[in-house]
MILUMSE-296785 format. One record per atom (N, C-alpha, C, O): residue number from 1; residue in three letters; atom name; x, y, z. Coordinates in pm, 1 decimal, decimal comma. Example, Ala and Ser with C-alpha at 12.3 -4.5 7.8 and 13.67 -1.06 7.14 Angstrom:
BEGIN
   n res atom        x        y        z
   1 ala    N   1319,0   -569,0    780,0
   1 ala   CA   1230,0   -450,0    780,0
   1 ala    C   1320,0   -330,0    780,0
   1 ala    O   1423,6   -331,9    846,5
   2 ser    N   1285,0   -225,0    708,0
   2 ser   CA   1367,0   -106,0    714,0
   2 ser    C   1290,0      3,0    787,0
   2 ser    O   1340,9    113,8    803,9
***
This chain:
BEGIN
   n res atom        x        y        z
   1 unk    N  -1088,0   8431,4  -8175,6
   1 unk   CA   -949,7   8454,5  -8143,7
   1 unk    C   -860,8   8456,6  -8267,3
   1 unk    O   -754,4   8518,5  -8267,1
   2 unk    N   -904,1   8389,6  -8371,2
   2 unk   CA   -823,3   8382,6  -8491,6
   2 unk    C   -796,6   8520,3  -8550,2
   2 unk    O   -698,3   8538,6  -8622,0
   3 unk    N   -882,4   8617,4  -8520,9
   3 unk   CA   -870,7   8748,2  -8582,5
   3 unk    C   -781,4   8843,3  -8504,8
   3 unk    O   -760,5   8956,5  -8548,3
   4 unk    N   -728,5   8800,7  -8391,5
   4 unk   CA   -642,2   8885,6  -8309,5
   4 unk    C   -497,1   8852,2  -8340,5
   4 unk    O   -431,9   8780,4  -8264,7
   5 unk    N   -447,5   8903,3  -8449,8
   5 unk   CA   -316,4   8872,7  -8505,8
   5 unk    C   -208,4   8826,4  -8411,2
   5 unk    O   -169,3   8709,8  -8416,5
   6 unk    N   -158,6   8912,5  -8325,4
   6 unk   CA    -48,8   8876,0  -8237,0
   6 unk    C    -91,2   8769,3  -8136,8
   6 unk    O    -13,7   8678,6  -8106,1
   7 unk    N   -212,0   8779,4  -8086,4
   7 unk   CA   -258,9   8678,6  -7991,0
   7 unk    C   -276,2   8544,2  -8059,9
   7 unk    O   -258,9   8439,1  -7998,1
   8 unk    N   -310,3   8547,9  -8187,4
   8 unk   CA   -335,5   8424,3  -8259,4
   8 unk    C   -207,0   8347,5  -8286,8
   8 unk    O   -211,2   8225,9  -8305,4
   9 unk    N    -93,6   8415,1  -8289,8
   9 unk   CA     33,5   8349,5  -8318,0
   9 unk    C    130,7   8370,0  -8200,6
   9 unk    O    235,3   8433,0  -8216,2
  10 unk    N     95,5   8317,1  -8085,3
  10 unk   CA    182,1   8336,6  -7969,1
  10 unk    C    315,7   8266,1  -7987,9
  10 unk    O    324,6   8166,2  -8059,2
  11 unk    N    418,8   8318,4  -7923,9
  11 unk   CA    553,7   8266,3  -7941,1
  11 unk    C    587,0   8158,5  -7838,7
  11 unk    O    646,1   8056,2  -7873,2
  12 unk    N    549,8   8180,6  -7714,9
  12 unk   CA    589,4   8087,0  -7609,3
  12 unk    C    479,9   7984,2  -7581,5
  12 unk    O    362,0   8008,1  -7607,6
  13 unk    N    520,7   7871,8  -7529,3
  13 unk   CA    423,9   7767,6  -7494,2
  13 unk    C    328,8   7817,3  -7386,0
  13 unk    O    210,8   7782,3  -7385,6
  14 unk    N    380,3   7899,0  -7294,4
  14 unk   CA    295,4   7952,9  -7188,7
  14 unk    C    181,9   8035,7  -7248,7
  14 unk    O     67,0   8024,8  -7205,9
  15 unk    N    214,7   8118,9  -7348,6
  15 unk   CA    110,4   8199,4  -7413,7
  15 unk    C     10,4   8110,9  -7488,0
  15 unk    O   -109,6   8137,9  -7485,9
  16 unk    N     59,0   8006,0  -7553,3
  16 unk   CA    -30,0   7913,3  -7622,8
  16 unk    C   -124,1   7845,5  -7524,1
  16 unk    O   -243,8   7832,0  -7549,4
  17 unk    N    -67,6   7802,8  -7410,3
  17 unk   CA   -149,1   7737,3  -7307,9
  17 unk    C   -253,7   7832,6  -7250,9
  17 unk    O   -366,9   7792,4  -7223,8
  18 unk    N   -215,6   7958,5  -7232,8
  18 unk   CA   -309,4   8057,9  -7180,5
  18 unk    C   -427,4   8075,7  -7275,4
  18 unk    O   -542,4   8080,5  -7231,5
  19 unk    N   -399,5   8085,5  -7405,2
  19 unk   CA   -508,1   8098,8  -7502,6
  19 unk    C   -595,9   7974,5  -7506,2
  19 unk    O   -718,2   7984,5  -7515,1
  20 unk    N   -533,5   7858,0  -7499,2
  20 unk   CA   -611,6   7733,6  -7500,5
  20 unk    C   -700,0   7727,0  -7376,1
  20 unk    O   -812,1   7676,5  -7382,5
  21 unk    N   -650,9   7777,3  -7264,1
  21 unk   CA   -730,3   7780,1  -7140,8
  21 unk    C   -855,6   7865,6  -7156,9
  21 unk    O   -959,9   7834,3  -7099,6
  22 unk    N   -845,7   7973,3  -7234,6
  22 unk   CA   -962,8   8057,4  -7260,9
  22 unk    C  -1068,4   7975,9  -7334,9
  22 unk    O  -1186,6   7980,9  -7301,0
  23 unk    N  -1024,9   7900,5  -7436,7
  23 unk   CA  -1119,9   7818,7  -7511,5
  23 unk    C  -1177,3   7708,2  -7423,0
  23 unk    O  -1296,5   7678,3  -7431,1
  24 unk    N  -1093,9   7647,4  -7338,6
  24 unk   CA  -1142,4   7542,5  -7248,6
  24 unk    C  -1250,7   7597,0  -7156,4
  24 unk    O  -1352,3   7531,6  -7133,1
  25 unk    N  -1228,3   7717,4  -7104,1
  25 unk   CA  -1327,4   7778,3  -7015,4
  25 unk    C  -1458,3   7800,4  -7089,9
  25 unk    O  -1565,8   7773,5  -7036,2
  26 unk    N  -1449,9   7848,6  -7212,1
  26 unk   CA  -1570,2   7870,0  -7292,2
  26 unk    C  -1644,1   7738,2  -7314,6
  26 unk    O  -1766,0   7731,2  -7298,7
  27 unk    N  -1569,6   7633,9  -7351,5
  27 unk   CA  -1631,2   7504,0  -7381,4
  27 unk    C  -1701,5   7448,8  -7257,0
  27 unk    O  -1809,3   7390,4  -7267,1
  28 unk    N  -1640,7   7467,3  -7141,3
  28 unk   CA  -1703,7   7420,0  -7016,6
  28 unk    C  -1837,5   7488,6  -6991,7
  28 unk    O  -1926,5   7430,0  -6930,0
  29 unk    N  -1852,4   7611,5  -7038,9
  29 unk   CA  -1974,4   7687,6  -7013,5
  29 unk    C  -2087,1   7657,2  -7111,8
  29 unk    O  -2200,2   7701,5  -7091,9
  30 unk    N  -2057,2   7582,2  -7217,3
  30 unk   CA  -2160,3   7546,5  -7314,1
  30 unk    C  -2243,8   7433,2  -7254,6
  30 unk    O  -2191,4   7326,5  -7222,6
  31 unk    N  -2372,5   7457,3  -7240,4
  31 unk   CA  -2458,3   7355,4  -7180,6
  31 unk    C  -2502,5   7253,1  -7284,1
  31 unk    O  -2508,7   7282,1  -7403,6
  32 unk    N  -2532,7   7134,3  -7236,8
  32 unk   CA  -2586,8   7030,8  -7323,1
  32 unk    C  -2484,7   6943,4  -7392,6
  32 unk    O  -2522,2   6855,9  -7470,6
  33 unk    N  -2356,1   6964,8  -7366,6
  33 unk   CA  -2254,2   6881,3  -7429,8
  33 unk    C  -2242,0   6750,2  -7353,1
  33 unk    O  -2241,3   6748,7  -7230,0
  34 unk    N  -2232,4   6641,4  -7426,7
  34 unk   CA  -2227,7   6509,3  -7363,4
  34 unk    C  -2086,4   6457,3  -7343,3
  34 unk    O  -2065,6   6363,9  -7265,9
  35 unk    N  -1989,9   6515,5  -7410,9
  35 unk   CA  -1851,9   6469,1  -7401,4
  35 unk    C  -1796,7   6482,3  -7260,5
  35 unk    O  -1831,2   6574,6  -7186,7
  36 unk    N  -1711,2   6388,9  -7225,1
  36 unk   CA  -1647,8   6390,2  -7092,4
  36 unk    C  -1522,6   6477,6  -7092,0
  36 unk    O  -1494,8   6547,1  -6994,2
  37 unk    N  -1447,7   6473,6  -7201,6
  37 unk   CA  -1320,8   6545,0  -7205,7
  37 unk    C  -1333,2   6669,4  -7292,7
  37 unk    O  -1429,4   6686,6  -7367,6
  38 unk    N  -1234,0   6754,3  -7280,3
  38 unk   CA  -1227,4   6876,6  -7360,2
  38 unk    C  -1231,6   6843,9  -7509,4
  38 unk    O  -1305,5   6907,3  -7584,6
  39 unk    N  -1152,7   6745,3  -7552,4
  39 unk   CA  -1149,0   6709,6  -7695,0
  39 unk    C  -1282,3   6653,7  -7743,4
  39 unk    O  -1323,7   6681,5  -7855,9
  40 unk    N  -1349,4   6575,7  -7660,3
  40 unk   CA  -1481,3   6523,0  -7698,2
  40 unk    C  -1582,4   6636,4  -7713,9
  40 unk    O  -1664,7   6635,7  -7805,5
  41 unk    N  -1575,0   6733,1  -7623,6
  41 unk   CA  -1666,4   6847,1  -7632,2
  41 unk    C  -1636,2   6932,5  -7755,1
  41 unk    O  -1727,8   6981,5  -7821,1
  42 unk    N  -1507,8   6950,0  -7785,4
  42 unk   CA  -1472,2   7023,1  -7907,3
  42 unk    C  -1528,9   6952,8  -8030,1
  42 unk    O  -1579,9   7017,9  -8121,4
  43 unk    N  -1519,9   6820,6  -8032,3
  43 unk   CA  -1572,4   6744,3  -8145,8
  43 unk    C  -1723,5   6766,2  -8160,4
  43 unk    O  -1773,8   6779,1  -8272,0
  44 unk    N  -1794,8   6770,2  -8049,2
  44 unk   CA  -1938,8   6796,3  -8055,0
  44 unk    C  -1967,9   6934,0  -8114,7
  44 unk    O  -2069,3   6953,1  -8181,9
  45 unk    N  -1879,0   7028,8  -8089,8
  45 unk   CA  -1896,0   7164,7  -8140,0
  45 unk    C  -1835,7   7183,4  -8279,3
  45 unk    O  -1836,1   7293,6  -8334,1
  46 unk    N  -1783,7   7073,5  -8335,6
  46 unk   CA  -1715,0   7078,2  -8465,1
  46 unk    C  -1597,6   7176,2  -8463,7
  46 unk    O  -1576,3   7251,1  -8559,0
  47 unk    N  -1522,6   7174,1  -8354,5
  47 unk   CA  -1404,5   7258,5  -8338,3
  47 unk    C  -1281,8   7171,1  -8316,5
  47 unk    O  -1292,7   7052,3  -8285,9
  48 unk    N  -1165,7   7231,7  -8332,6
  48 unk   CA  -1039,7   7167,2  -8297,5
  48 unk    C   -969,8   7257,3  -8196,5
  48 unk    O  -1017,5   7366,5  -8165,5
  49 unk    N   -858,1   7210,9  -8146,5
  49 unk   CA   -783,2   7294,3  -8053,0
  49 unk    C   -730,7   7416,8  -8126,3
  49 unk    O   -718,4   7416,7  -8248,8
  50 unk    N   -700,3   7519,9  -8051,3
  50 unk   CA   -646,5   7641,5  -8112,4
  50 unk    C   -513,2   7611,9  -8180,7
  50 unk    O   -484,2   7667,4  -8286,7
  51 unk    N   -432,8   7525,8  -8121,2
  51 unk   CA   -304,1   7488,3  -8181,0
  51 unk    C   -325,6   7425,9  -8319,1
  51 unk    O   -255,8   7459,0  -8415,0
  52 unk    N   -422,0   7336,0  -8327,6
  52 unk   CA   -451,0   7271,6  -8456,2
  52 unk    C   -501,2   7374,6  -8557,1
  52 unk    O   -462,6   7369,7  -8673,9
  53 unk    N   -585,8   7467,2  -8514,5
  53 unk   CA   -635,8   7569,5  -8605,9
  53 unk    C   -523,5   7661,8  -8651,7
  53 unk    O   -523,8   7707,2  -8766,1
  54 unk    N   -427,2   7690,2  -8563,8
  54 unk   CA   -312,1   7770,7  -8605,6
  54 unk    C   -234,3   7698,6  -8714,4
  54 unk    O   -193,7   7759,8  -8813,2
  55 unk    N   -213,4   7567,3  -8696,2
  55 unk   CA   -141,6   7489,4  -8797,2
  55 unk    C   -217,4   7488,7  -8929,7
  55 unk    O   -156,5   7502,8  -9035,7
  56 unk    N   -348,5   7472,6  -8924,9
  56 unk   CA   -429,0   7474,0  -9046,2
  56 unk    C   -419,6   7609,4  -9116,4
  56 unk    O   -409,9   7615,6  -9239,0
  57 unk    N   -422,4   7716,2  -9039,8
  57 unk   CA   -411,0   7850,3  -9095,4
  57 unk    C   -274,3   7871,5  -9159,9
  57 unk    O   -264,4   7929,5  -9268,0
  58 unk    N   -169,7   7824,6  -9093,3
  58 unk   CA    -35,0   7835,5  -9149,5
  58 unk    C    -23,1   7756,5  -9279,7
  58 unk    O     40,3   7801,8  -9375,0
  59 unk    N    -84,5   7638,3  -9283,2
  59 unk   CA    -81,9   7557,3  -9405,3
  59 unk    C   -151,7   7628,4  -9520,4
  59 unk    O   -101,2   7630,2  -9632,6
  60 unk    N   -268,9   7687,3  -9492,3
  60 unk   CA   -341,7   7759,8  -9597,1
  60 unk    C   -260,6   7879,0  -9646,5
  60 unk    O   -254,8   7905,9  -9766,5
  61 unk    N   -198,1   7949,9  -9553,1
  61 unk   CA   -116,9   8065,2  -9591,7
  61 unk    C      0,8   8021,1  -9676,7
  61 unk    O     31,7   8084,9  -9777,4
  62 unk    N     66,3   7914,1  -9638,2
  62 unk   CA    179,8   7863,1  -9715,4
  62 unk    C    137,1   7823,8  -9856,1
  62 unk    O    207,7   7851,0  -9953,2
  63 unk    N     22,9   7760,6  -9866,3
  63 unk   CA    -28,2   7719,4  -9997,1
  63 unk    C    -54,0   7841,5 -10084,5
  63 unk    O    -17,7   7843,1 -10202,1
  64 unk    N   -116,8   7943,9 -10026,7
  64 unk   CA   -144,0   8065,8 -10103,2
  64 unk    C    -14,4   8133,6 -10145,3
  64 unk    O     -3,1   8182,5 -10257,7
  65 unk    N     83,5   8136,6 -10055,2
  65 unk   CA    210,6   8201,6 -10087,3
  65 unk    C    286,2   8126,2 -10196,3
  65 unk    O    358,5   8186,7 -10275,5
  66 unk    N    269,6   7995,3 -10200,2
  66 unk   CA    339,0   7914,3 -10299,3
  66 unk    C    266,3   7910,5 -10433,8
  66 unk    O    320,0   7860,6 -10532,7
  67 unk    N    145,4   7962,7 -10436,8
  67 unk   CA     70,6   7963,6 -10562,2
  67 unk    C    100,0   8092,4 -10637,9
  67 unk    O    155,2   8187,3 -10582,3
  68 unk    N     63,7   8094,4 -10761,6
  68 unk   CA     86,0   8214,0 -10842,5
  68 unk    C    -21,5   8319,7 -10819,6
  68 unk    O    -18,0   8425,9 -10881,8
  69 unk    N   -117,0   8291,6 -10731,0
  69 unk   CA   -227,7   8383,7 -10707,8
  69 unk    C   -195,4   8491,8 -10606,1
  69 unk    O   -272,6   8586,4 -10590,4
  70 unk    N    -84,2   8480,1 -10537,4
  70 unk   CA    -50,4   8575,4 -10432,6
  70 unk    C     75,3   8652,0 -10471,2
  70 unk    O    178,2   8593,3 -10504,7
  71 unk    N     64,8   8782,2 -10465,8
  71 unk   CA    179,7   8867,7 -10493,7
  71 unk    C    214,5   8940,4 -10364,9
  71 unk    O    129,5   9004,7 -10303,3
  72 unk    N    339,7   8929,3 -10325,6
  72 unk   CA    384,7   8994,2 -10202,5
  72 unk    C    492,3   9095,4 -10239,0
  72 unk    O    586,3   9064,6 -10312,3
  73 unk    N    477,6   9212,3 -10188,6
  73 unk   CA    574,7   9317,4 -10214,3
  73 unk    C    707,2   9283,5 -10147,4
  73 unk    O    710,9   9230,7 -10036,2
  74 unk    N    814,8   9314,7 -10216,7
  74 unk   CA    948,3   9293,2 -10161,7
  74 unk    C    964,1   9369,5 -10030,3
  74 unk    O   1036,6   9324,7  -9941,5
  75 unk    N    897,6   9483,4 -10017,0
  75 unk   CA    909,0   9565,7  -9897,3
  75 unk    C    860,0   9493,6  -9772,5
  75 unk    O    903,8   9524,8  -9661,8
  76 unk    N    770,9   9398,7  -9789,0
  76 unk   CA    720,1   9323,2  -9674,2
  76 unk    C    833,4   9249,4  -9604,7
  76 unk    O    831,4   9232,6  -9482,8
  77 unk    N    931,9   9205,4  -9681,7
  77 unk   CA   1039,2   9125,2  -9625,7
  77 unk    C   1161,1   9206,8  -9584,4
  77 unk    O   1255,4   9152,2  -9527,1
  78 unk    N   1160,4   9334,0  -9612,1
  78 unk   CA   1274,7   9419,8  -9579,6
  78 unk    C   1252,1   9489,1  -9446,2
  78 unk    O   1144,8   9543,3  -9419,8
  79 unk    N   1353,5   9486,1  -9364,3
  79 unk   CA   1345,9   9555,6  -9235,9
  79 unk    C   1434,0   9679,8  -9242,9
  79 unk    O   1550,6   9672,1  -9281,9
  80 unk    N   1378,2   9792,7  -9205,5
  80 unk   CA   1455,6   9916,7  -9204,0
  80 unk    C   1532,8   9923,1  -9073,9
  80 unk    O   1481,4   9888,3  -8967,6
  81 unk    N   1656,7   9967,9  -9083,7
  81 unk   CA   1740,0   9982,0  -8962,9
  81 unk    C   1731,1  10120,8  -8908,6
  81 unk    O   1794,2  10151,6  -8807,4
***
């Protein structure tokens, strides 16, 4: 899901919950997990919630943008009317 740009950065809480529900459904279908709760099962799979992964991705992006290694064109920030 991380690779689906707009879906990966939903705006409303309802959209975030809908995406998390997709992951919950997937986790329920994985056999052999011993965890009782969704979070315990995610831990067994070495995963975090989608919300947490979005935050981690935003942090990495911010770090790259604040470093001298990333050059962003001024045009990226300009909106044409």
